[in-house]
C-alpha positions, 0 to 999 in steps of 0.5 A, a space after each residue: 547749756 547748749 540750747 539755741 534759746 536766749 534766756 531772758 525777759 520779755 522787756 529784754 527779748 525786745 532789745 535783741 535785734 537780728 544782724 543780717 550779713 547776708 546769704 543767709 547769715 545772721 548774728 542776734 546782738 543785745 545792747 549789751 552784747 554788740 560787735 563792731 568793725 574790730 570783730 570783722 577785722 580779726 575775723 578776716 585777717 585771721 583767715 588769712 593767716 591760716 587758710 588752711 585751717 581745719 578747726 578754729 577757736 574763738 575766745 571770748 566770742 560775744 554774740 558769735 560774729 567771728 564763728 559766723 563769719 568764718 563759717 559763711 568763708 569756710 564751709 569746711 572749718 569747724 569751729 569752736 567758740 568760748 564765752 563766759 557770759 550766758 546770755 552771749 552765749 545763748 546769743 551765739 548759739 542762736 546766731 549759728 542756729 539760725 544762719 544753718 551753723 549748728 553743725 559747724 559751731 560749737 558754743 562752750 560757756 565757761 572761763 577761757 582761764 579754765 579751758 584746756 584741749 580735754 574740753 575741745 570737741 573729741 579733744 582736738 588741738 586747733 590750728 587757729 585760735 582768735 581773740 578780741 579781748 578786753 581793751 582797757 587796764 582795770 580803772 583805765 579807759 572808758 568802762 560802761 556800767 552795764 556788766 556784759 559792756 564792762 567784762 567785754 571792755 576791762 581786763 576783769 576776767 581775760 586780760 591780754 596774758 590770759 587769752 595768748 596762754 589760752 590759745 597757747 594750750 589750744 592751738 598744735 605746734 605751728 598753730 596760729 593765734 590772732 588778736 586785734 588790740 589797741 595800739 598803745 598795747 602792743 608792747 603788752 601784746 607781743 610780750 604775751 604771746 612770747 611768754 605763752 610760746 606763741 612767736 608773733 609772726 605777722 603785724 599790721 596797724 589800722 588806721 581810720 583815715 590817712 591823716 590819722 595815727 593807727 589806734 588799733 592793730 592786727 597781730 598772728 603768732 605762730 605756737 612753736 613758731 620762729 622769731 622773724 615779724 612781717 610787718 604788712 602796710 597800715 589798714 587804712 578803713 576809710 581811704 
């Protein structure tokens, strides 16, 4: 499925919303397929980790916010976006097309657990991969009843280990894998990266305010990298 149309009923079409990002860029959302601050933080953290990347992939792209932000900030970056949910993938294509990035962003619809380097454009390895994975273990946390929201929040079709393994398959040696997750899952994330051959290299905790403990973290690792973790100052969203 590579068209830019969103396959939905008239009632569902009324729920679509165009989020303007400025400069002519936009992202189309739906109540089941939205984006938040987490995605914006990850998009910019990943670009900072790999400032010279020419090929990048976003796993579980949803409505396509990260690829659109990347394309807007790095016009020469070729971007591959993977999404398992057909309607979300269609939104990502529409977001790319309506932002003028259809030639820069390729959307692949499928299960990232089956994704291989042979599925990439020209079968070329990536220099940067990002993933904003589901945060909650099955049976824990707040799980939305809607299928789209539940898949995005619960580790049903993608665990942190699945994400790290997929990234390792797509990256060249030295390529960066960047992820955002909840603070209580930090050990899982670091273990998953190392087990996939991606060495954690950069870590930043995220606080909503100076008085509150970190709720999220951003982590970047390099495929086949040497040990050595740089811990950045905490990112405080509301000073």
